[in-house]
N, C-alpha and C positions, 0 to 999 in steps of 0.2 A: 504494500500500500504506500502511496505517495500523497503527502499532505503539503499544500503550499498556501501561504497566507500573504495577502496584500493588506494595505490599510483599510480597504473597503470590503474585501471578500475572502473567503476560504474555499479552496477547491480540493477534492479528494479523487485520486485515481486508484482504482482497485487492482488486485493482483491479476486481473485479466486485461489490463490496459484500457479500462473504460472509466470515464468520468461518472461518478455516482452521486456527487454532491457539489453544489455551488451555492454557498450560503452568504448572506449579508452579515458582516461583522457587527453592524450596529443594531439590526433588528432580529437576527437569527432566522430570518425567513429563508426557506429553501426554494431555489429557483431551478433545480434539476427535477424534472417530472418524475413522480413516483413510478417505479417499475420500468422506466425507460432510460437506462444509462446511455452514455454517449461514447463512441470510440474516440480515443485521443488522436490516433492517426490511422487512416484507412488507406488501402492500396487499390488502384484501379488497374486491371489487367488488360492487355492488348486484345482487341477483338470482342470484348464483353460490352454489354449495354452500359451507358454512362451511369445508370443508377445501380449497377451491380458492383458494389464495393466490398472489399475483403477487410473485415475488422480484425484486430489482434485477438489471439486466443489466450495468451498469457503474458505476464509482464513481471519484471524484477527491477527494483530500484537500488541504485548504488549510493554510497555515502557522499559522493562528489556531485550529486544532483543529476546524474544521468539515469535514464531508465531504458531498459531493453524491452522491446515489444516483439513477440514472436507470432508468426502467422502459419496457417495450415499448409501453405505451399513451401514451408521451410525457410522463408525469408525472416531475417532478424533486422529490426530497425533500432539504431542507437540514437536516442533523443536526449539532448541537453535541456534541462528544465531549470528555471530560475523564478523566484518570487521577487518582483521589483516593488517599488513603493506603491504603485497604483495599478499594476498589471502583472500578468504571468507571461513569461517568455519561454517559448518552445522552439527548438531548432533541430532539424534532422542532420546528424553527423555522418551516418553511414547506413547502407541497406545492402544486405547480402541476398543472393538468389533473386536478383532483380531483373532477370532476363526478359520476362514477359510483363514487367510493370511499366505502364505508360505514365501514370500519375501517382503522386501521393496527395492525400486529402486530409487536411486538418479538420477533424470531426467526421460527420456533422455533429455539432454540439447542440443538444436538445435543451430547450428552456421552457418555462411556464409563462414567459412574457409574450404578449401578442398585440398590445394596443396599437403601437406604431411600428410598422415593418419598414426598416431602412435598408431595403434590399440593394441599393446602390453600392454601399460600402460594407454592408454586413453588420448592422446594429439593430437590436430590438429594444423598444422603449416603453416604459409606463410613466405615469406622472412623477414617480419618485425613484425610478431605477432604470438603468440601461445596462445591457450586456452586448459586447461587440468584439470584433476580431479585426486585426490589421496585419497585412502581409509585410514582412521585413525585408523583402527584396523584390526586384521588378518581376521576377518569374513566379512569385507566389501571389496569385490573383484571386479576386473575390469569386466565391461560388464553388460548388462541386463541378467535376468535368461536365462539359456540355458540347454539342457538336461543333459550334463555332467559337467556343470559349466566350460566348456572349449570350445575352438574353434574346428571346423572341417576343415581339410585341403582343400583349394581350391584357385584358382586364381580369381581375379576380374579385370575388365578393368577400368583403370583410368589414364588419362594423367595429369601429374602435371603442364603442360603448353600447353594448346591447340594451342597456336600460333606457337610455335616452334616444338611441337610434336602432330600434329593433328591425330585423330583416322582415320584409313582407313574405307572405306565403308564396311558395314556389322558388324561393332562393335559399341557398344554404352556404355556410362559411366555406371558403376555399373553392367554390364553383368558378370555373373560368369561362370567359367570353371573348369573342373576337373584338378587335378594335372596330371602329365604325367607318362609315363612308366608303370610299373607293380604294382606300389603301395607298393613294397617290398624293392627294392633297394633305398637307400637314395638319390643317385645321380639322379635316374630316376624321382624323384618327380618334378624336376625342368625342365620344358619343353618348356617354352615360353620366348625366348630371348628378345623380344621387350620391351622397357622401359615402355610402357603403360600397360603391364601385371604386376599386383601387387599380391604378395602372402599374404594370410591372416596369421597373426602372433598372433592375439588375438581378444578379443571381447570388449576392452575398448572403442573403438569408431568405427564408420563405415561411409563410404561414403554415402551421400544422394544426388543423382544427381539433384533432384528437387531444392535444395537450398544450399547444402554444405556438412554438416556432423552432426553427433550427438554423444554425449558422455554419458556414463552411468556407474555407479557402483551399485552393489546390495549386500544385506546382507540377508542370509537365516536363517530361524529357523531350525537348524540342529538337534534339539531334536526329530524331527519326522522322522520315516522311510519313504522313498518314492521310488516309482518305476517309471522308465522312460526307453525310448529306446534311444540308442546312436550309432552313427557310427563315427569313426575317419575320414572316407573318405566319406562325404555325397554325393558327386557327382560321386564317382567312379563306373564304370560299375560293376554290380554284388554286390554292397554294400548291406549288410544285417544288418540293425540296430537290435541290440539285447537288450533284457530287462535287466536292472540292478536293483536289489533290494538293496537299500542303507541303511546300518545300521546307527542308529542315533549317534550323538556326542552332548555332553552337551554344546551347543553354541547357543545363541539366537541373534536376530537382535536389541533388545533394547540396546541403547548405540551406535549404528552404526553411524559413522561420516565420512564426506568427507571434503577435502579442494578443492575448485574450484579456479583456478587461471587464469588470463589473463594478459599477459605482452609481451614486445618485445621478439621476439624469441631468440635473443642473450642472454637474461637473463633467459631463461627457466630452465637451469640446476641449476643456482644460486637460483632461487625461490624454486625449488624442494628440494635443500639442506636446505634452510631456513625452509621449512615445516617440513622436517625430524628432524631438531634440535628442533624447537619449539614444535612439537607434540610428541616428544620422540619416533619417528619411528626408525626402523633400520637405522643406519648411520655407515656402515662398513668403516673403514679406513685401507689403506695398505701403509706402509711406510710414514705415516703422511698425506696421501691424501685420500679423499673420493673415493671409487671405481668407481664412475661415473664421476669423474673429468678427462677430457682428458689429463691434465698435468701429470697424473700419469700412462698413458697407456704405456705399455712396451711389448717388444717381449720376448716370452718364448722359451725354447728349448724342442723339442721332441727327446729324445735320443734312439738310438738303438745300439746293439752290445756291445762289451767289454767296460769297463768304464775307461780304462787307461788315456784317454785324455779329459774326460768330464770337469773336473775342469779347465784344461789348456785352452780349447776352450772357456768356459764360461767367464773366466777372460779376455781373449784376446778380446772377442766380447762385453764385458760389459753387459752380460745378467745374470739375477739373479733368474730365476725360471726354474725348470726342471720337465717335465713329463717324467718318465722313461718308455718308450714303450718297452725297452728290457725285462721288467718283465712281459710282456703280460697283459691280462685283468684279473682283480681280481673280482670274483663274491663274493658278501657279504656272510659271514659265521660267525655267532657269536662264533664258536669254533676256528676260525683261526685268530690269532693276528699278523700274518706276521713275526713271529720270526724265528731265525736260519739264517745261512749264505746264502744269496740270491744274492748279488751284485757281479757279476763275472768280472774277469780281464783276459787279454790274457795269463798270465802265470799260469792260473788255480786257483789262489787265489779267495777266496770269503769272503765278509764281511757281517755282519748283517746290516739291515737298520739303526739301532741305531749307529753303528760304522761309517757308511758312512755319515749319516747326521751330525754327529759331525764334521767330516772333512769339509763337504760342508758349515756348519755354519760358520766356520772360514773364509770362502770366501764370506759370505753374500748371499749364494745361497739357496733358498727355493726348497724343493724336495718333490715329491709325485708321486702317481701311477694312473693308468687308471683303474677305478672301474666300475662295472655295477650296481651302485646305489642300488636299492631295488630288484634286480632280484635274487630270491631264487631258485636255481637249484637242482634237485635231484642228490644225490651223492656228492654234493659240499656244502650243507647247512644243518646244524644241526636242522633247523626248518622244514625240509622236510624229511630227511633221518637220522635215521631209523623210527622216530616217527613224524608224521605230527603235527605241532603246531596248537592249536585252534586260533592263531592270524594270520593265513593265510587269505587273503581277499576272501570273498565269493561273489557270484553273486546272489544266492538265497538260501533259507533254507526250508526244508520240514522234514518229519519224516518217519521212517520205519514203514510200516503197520504191519509187523510181524518179529519175530526174525530170525536171520540168523546164520549159522555156518561158520567156516572159509572156507569151501569148496562150500557153496551155490553160485550159479550164477543166481538164480531167485530171484530178489529183487523187492518188491512192496513198493509203497509209498502212503502216504495219499493224498498229493496235488501234481499234475503233472505240475503245472503252469510253463511255460517257459522251462521245462526240454527237450522239443522236439527241442529247438533251438540248432544249431550246433556252438560250439566254444564260445568265449567270446570277451571282449573289443577290443584287438589289431587287430583281423582279420587275422593274419598271420598263425595261427594254428587252425585247426578245431577240436582239441582235446576236449573231455569232461571229466573232472576229478571231482570226488566227494570225500569228506572226511567224514568218519564215525569214530568218536573217533580219534585214531592216524593212522588209515589205509586210504590210498588213493586208489580209484578204478577208472577204466575207463569204460565208457559205450558209446554206439553208437546211442541210441535213446530210445523211450518209447512208449508203446502201446497207442492207441488213445481211449481206453474205459476201464472201470474198469474190473478187478483190474489193476491199473496202474503199469505195470511191465517194469523195465528197460531192454533194449536189449544190447547184445554184452558186457556183464559184464566181466571185467578182474580184478581179486582180487589181492591185495597186490602189487600195482604198485609203481613206483618211489622209490623203495628201502624200502618200508614199508611192514609190515607183515600182512597177512590176519588173522583176529581175529573174534571171535563171537561177535554179537551185539544184544541186546534185542530189542523187539518191542518198538517203541516210541523214539528210539535213533535219534538224529539230523543227517540229511543227508544234507551236505552243498556242493553245486556246487562251485568249486573254480575258482577264477579269474586267467587266464593264462597270462603270459607275452609273448612278441613276440618271445622269444627264447625257448618256450616250458617248461618254469618253472612257478613259482608262485611269489606272492608278499605279504608282510605283510599288515595287515589292519591298520586302523588309530591309534590304540593303539600300534601295533607292529612297525609301522614306527618310533615312538619315541624311541623305544629300539634300532633300527638301527642307528638313529641319534647319540645316545649316544655311540654306538659301534664304529662308524667311528671316532668320536671325540677322544675317549680313545685310539684307535689303532694308530691314527696319533701321539698323544702325546707320547705314549709308544715308538714309533719308531723315534721320533724327526722330524716328517714331518710337514710342514706348507702349503702344496699344495695338492689338490685333484681334480681329474676329475671325475665327476658324469656322465658318459655315461649312457644312459637309464634313464635320469632324468624324462622322461614321466611316469616312474613307480610311481611317486608321484601323478599321476592323476588316476591311476587304482582303487583307493579306492572310486571313484565316488563323491568326494567332490571338484573336480576341483582345482582351484588356491588356495583355502583354504588349501588343502593338501600339495601343493608345499611349501607354506609359513610356514606351521606348521613344516614340516620336516627340512627346512633350518634354521628356527629360532632356533629350538632345537639344531641342529648340531653346529651352531655358538655360541650359548650361552654356551653349554657344553664345547666346545673347549676353550672359553674364561675363564671359571671357572678353567679349568685345567692348563692354561698358564698365569694366572695373566693379563687377558684382551687382549691377542693377538687375531688376526683374521686370519683365514686360507685363502689362495688364492684359490678361487673356480672356476673351469672350469666345463662346462656341455655340454650335447649333444644338448640343446635347451634352450631358455630363455622363461619363462612364467611370467605372472603377478604373483607376489609372489616370484619370483626368481630374478627379476630385481635389487632389493635393496641389495641382498647378493652376487651375482656373480661378480667376477672380470672380466672375459672374457668368450667368447663362441667361442673358436677356433675349429669349426666343419669343416668337409670336408677338402678340400685341393687341391693342385696342380692346373692344368689348369681349373678344374671345378669351382674353385673360382676366381683365377687371375693368369695370365701367365706373369711373369716379363720379360721373354725373348722376347715374341712377343707383350707385352704391351697391353693386352686386358683382359676384364672381361669374366669369364665363366657365364653360365646361373645361376648356383647356387650362385655364387658370387654376381651377380646383385640382385637377390632376397633377399639374406641375408643382403646385403648392405642397400637396401631400407627398408626392414622389421625391422631390428634392429636399423638402423640409424635414422629412423623417430621417434623412441621412445627414443632418446638420449642414446642409447646403442652402444658401438663401433662395427662397421662392422668388419668382419674378412676375412683374406685370408686363414684360416684354417691351416693345416700343409703344409708348403712350404719346401719340401726337398731340401737340398743343392745338387746342381748338379755339378759333377766333371768338366763338360765342360763349366761352367759359365764363362763369362767375368766379370771383375770388374763392368762394367756398368749394367750387368744383376742383380747382387747382390745389387748394389746401387739403382736400379730402384725399387726393392722390398721394400727397406726402404723408398724411396721417396714417393711411392704411398701409403704406409701404413700411413705415417705421413700426407700426403695430405688429406687423408680421415679420419684421427683420428682412424685408424683401428689397430687391433692387429692381431697377428698370432704366430704360433709356427714354429721356424726354425728347420727342421728335420736334425739332425746331427748324424753322425757316423764316426768312424775312417776310415772305408772302403770308405766312400764317400769323406771325406775331404782330406786325405793324398795324393791321386793321383792328386788332383786339382792343375794345373799349376799356377793359379793366387791366390792361397790360401792366401799368405802373404799380397798381395795387397787388396784382398777382406776383410780379417779380419781387416786390418787397416782402410779401408774406412767404413766398417760396424760400427766399434766402433766410428768413427767420427760422423756418423748420430745418433747413439744411445745416445752419450753424448750430442749432440746438442739438441735432443728432450728433454732430461732430464733437460736441463737448459733453456728451453722455447725459443729457438732461432727462431722459425717459427711463423710468424704473420699469421692472417687469409688470408691476401692477398697472402703471399708466399705459404700457404697450397693450395689455389685455383690454383696457377700456377703448383704446383707439381702434380695435378690431370690430367694434360694434357696428353692424351694417344699418342700424336704425339711426345713426348719428353721423353728422359731419363735424368738423372741429375747426376752430379758429385759434391761432396762437399769437399772443401779443408779447412783445418784449418791452419790459418796463424800465424806467430810468434807474431803478436800484439794482438792476441786473437779474431780477427774477423774471420768470415767464408765467404768463397766465394762460391756461388752456381752457377754452370756452367750448363746451359741447353745444352743437347746433342741431336743432330739429328742423329739417327742411320739409315743408308741407307743399305738395304739388296739387293744386285744386282746380276744378273746372267751374266752381261757384265761389261765392264770397264768404261762405260760412267757415269761421276759423275757431279752433279750440286751442287756447293757450294754457297749459297746466302750470306755467311758471309765473314769476312775478311780473307785474306791469313793466313794460319796457318800450323803448323806441321801436316803431314799426319799420321793418325792413321787408320790402317786397319787390318783385318784378312782375309786370303784366305783359305777356307776349300775345300779340294780336294775330289771329289766323288769316284775316282778310281785310282789305283796305276799309278805313272809316274816316269820316271828316273831322272827328273830334270826340272827346269823352270827358266825363266827370267821375271822379272816384271819391265816394263818401267814406270817411274813415271812422273807426269805432268810437273815438273820443270826441266826435263832433268836428274833426278836421276835414279838409277837402283838398284834393288835387285836381286842377282843371287843365285840360289840354285843348286848345282851339286850333292846333295844327292838324293837317292831314297825316294820318298814320298808315304806312304801307304794311302789307302782309309781312309778318316775321319781325317787325320792329317792336321795341319795348317801351313801356313806361316804368321807370325805376325810381324807387324811393329809398334813400338810406342817408345816414349822417345828417338827418334833419332837413334834407332838401329832396326835390324831385326833378326829373328831367326826362325828355324824350330821347331815345337812343335808337341807333340803327340795329340791324339784325345781328351785329357783332358787339352790341352793348356800348358803342361809342356815342358819346353825348352829341345830340343834334341841336337841342334847344332847352333852356331851363323852363320849368313849368311853375305856375302859380300855386303856392301852398298857403292854405288858410287854416288857422287853428293848430291843434296839437296833432303831431304824427306819432301817436302812441297806440299800443294794443294792451288792453287790460287782461288781467288773469281771468280765465274761464272762457265762455263762448261769446263771440261777437261776430259782426258782419262787416265785410268790405264790399260796398255796393258799387257796381260799375254801371254807369248810364251813358249810352252813346248819343251823340249829337244827331238831330234830324232822324230820318228814317233808317239810316245805315246802322247795322249792328254786326257783331262778329263773335264767333266762338273765341275763347281765350284760355290761356293757361296762367293761373295766378300762383306764383311761388312765394311763400312766406317763410322767412327764417326767424326762428325763435331761439333765443340764447338762454342756456341754463346758467347756473351759478358757476363762476370761474373756479378753476382748480389751480392753485399756485404751485409752481415747480421751482424748487430752490436752485440757484446756480450751481452747476457741477462742471468739473473739468475731466477730460479723458484720463483714464487710469493708465 
């Protein structure tokens, strides 16, 4: 028996090599399910199903902290064990009789915890407890073995709280469902709005309805080629798993290690940072803070249009990172270093990126572009056109049975295995592309009997030239990306990591968006590929900048990317969160749960600045992001901002929120309040340095009946007119009156606040002051705002009334 103790927990491994107890030191609560012990280390044998794992039969512990695990095939694993301050460390030192062992699997460790499943990194959480696992080397990746060492997209049913969120009849815990839509549109993936539908984001842990959950990490002997079938959409109608023949990489599982931790959930991130420090794992810092530390979360800018006012806006809003969407999407190309004048202004001027980032740097603004990661497109990438690189990722390899001339369209091969399959990994494109030398060909199928002859041959495709090829030449079917191009292989991806790092430094950039980050999975090594690419990129960037780290955004977060990425501001608009109507979109709910459960910031994606926003709409965006420790990109352009009638008030309020977050003004209790979807919030900075947080009830009415449950207060309202009228009078509850004798066009507003009223255009910009008589107040209780239209003209309208609750004073705080 082996007993290890950390500050928070105690673990017991029995004489069979199984974990039989995982107990909280503080409460004595047992988190190992009764009668369901967990293997400390399992083996996966070549040729067996991925879920067929061999657990140890017996174990013996030595005084030096090592334990020997023996298996029924005669294998003996020697494992070093250590109890650290807040985690348990396990490392495989050796394994005998390993001839048929493909993978070693840490666990699966079974637990009774299931409220929040952080499958991205492998952590399960309750309100007061968390249990998780971390790989201590790049080849020890989240999850048990799976075909592509990566998850397949699907939903599963799980209620985090069966008492307050019971499952309806017909659904059961753990039941799986296909993603929605057509499987092509990103937005269409998200199709189940109910909170008990959870989307899979990784393989690090999984729900186990019978007892709670299980966690696992594994390490593969990648020196061996292997063949498997994989589908990104395993439950999608018409899904066709395709064979992938994976080329070897010189990486083994000996030396694989994990840290297993169990601690109060409030300490989960701190423990993960302690592990990163102690184990010399990636520990990326941005502006002095670890990228996973919520105290460093910030809003970024997504910029479009001319650049005249970008710096002015960023300074006014207190924002310090820009993704320049005005430059479009950049596909990787080793021959393109983004030089020349490209940053445009309204007067026709253009600056180079280097010139522009020099100016941005004086304002402390990081700047970068939207790239398509490892997508190598024909005509846009020198590794495809005019000569195909041997470092393009393959799906399978065979040989020409006989020589061909540049004009031959009858091509025979020695081995037809899997060539009849249509398309490759991503499933979006049914194209079949093969490389022979530097030429890329297309084909549509292959004969089903010898001589195996490819059908529908098209020579010299994707901008390459048709060439003669001798018998015995390698014929490689190429991996296609989801935009009809290609991707580099495991060696080539390191070249691209270096390329991106060098190009950023050449252009003075410290920010990058890797859209299409899933292209680091196309090499069929799963999260190992993700980690290998991002590690190389960050390390090369650091070498070229004396240790700086780039701000990394991406299209998704994978195990292996979690430790490097600053944010994942995907999607946007009402699909994520609607700050005007104060509600989550389906995609927002799924991303919030999927990322947040793994201690990664949720996101509202790109939230475009709307010309007709009220200041409370903009403040609500900030309030909800801070409440959820979420990030987003504020979509800005001169065309959107300048017509905005409440621009100055919005900018000032936005900056107040941004500064308050930076100085740590919001306690966990206040953040919980900010999440309330029945309220918006106003934040005031007072002369003494305190902050006053004012909850706002926003009433959207189609009549003038108003209920105010709070104290009497100044009346704030906007009246939006649906069709033209020649004038109107608004009778107020306390005998006051607002009169407008101007013609009002459809969509325009009458706005009252700060003791005055005015006619505004459809973007809330003041057109004319209006006459106000008497008190502009609203009493406690029920009252009426009566709208009378001049003459015969009348119009439907929307009356929005803002009611302020009692302010909550926030003491001044500084970042820790």
